[in-house]
Structures are given as C-alpha cells and as structure tokens.
N, C-alpha and C positions, 0 to 999 in steps of 0.2 A: 094280741100278741102282733108288735110292730115289727116291720121288715128290718128294722135295725137290731133288735133281739135275735132275729133268725140269722143274720150275717154274722153277730157277734158268738151265736153261740157254734157258729161253724167254724168260726177263725180262732175262738179262744173259747172254750163251753163253760168252765168255772166262772168267766166273768160275767156271763149272761146272766148268772142264774143268783148273783152276788145278794141282790133284794130278798131272797126267797127264805133265806134264814141259814144257820150255821151248819142243819145237816144235809141239807140241799148242796151246798158247797162242797162238802167233802163226799158224798156221794160220787157228785160229777167230777172230782177231782180226781178220787179212785178211779172211778170208769176210764178218765181220759188217760191217767198213767199205764191202765192196762192196755189201752189203744185208742187210739183218736176216735174211732166210728162210735164205740160205745160210750165215750165222752159226750159226744155230738147228739146223740139217740136219746141218752138219759137228759141233755138240757133239754131238747126239745119238747120230752115228756114233760117234765117240771114246769116248762112256760105255757104247754098246752093246757094244764091242770086247772079247771076251774074252781073258785073258792065259794 
C-alpha cells in the first residue's frame, strides 16, 4: 500500500479502490455516502487486504 493510495483513500475513498473490482467500489461508495469516515475506513481495509 503506497502513500499515494493512503492519501487518495483519505481524500476520495472510491477512487482509491478503483482497481480492486466493481464490488469494492460499490461498497466503498455506499459507505462514503453514509459518512466520510466509514468510507475512508472501508477503503483502507480493502487496500490493506493481501491477496
């Protein structure tokens, strides 16, 4: 997880998970619409997952 991805997930969470798949984008977008903090947390969790 690069520092650019972390900053991007803080500024605009759905854009940070754009390459993780449609489901991840949808989940993070819904969380961001519910509140900015849940969206950031969701994006960081998805980005921190190892494959």
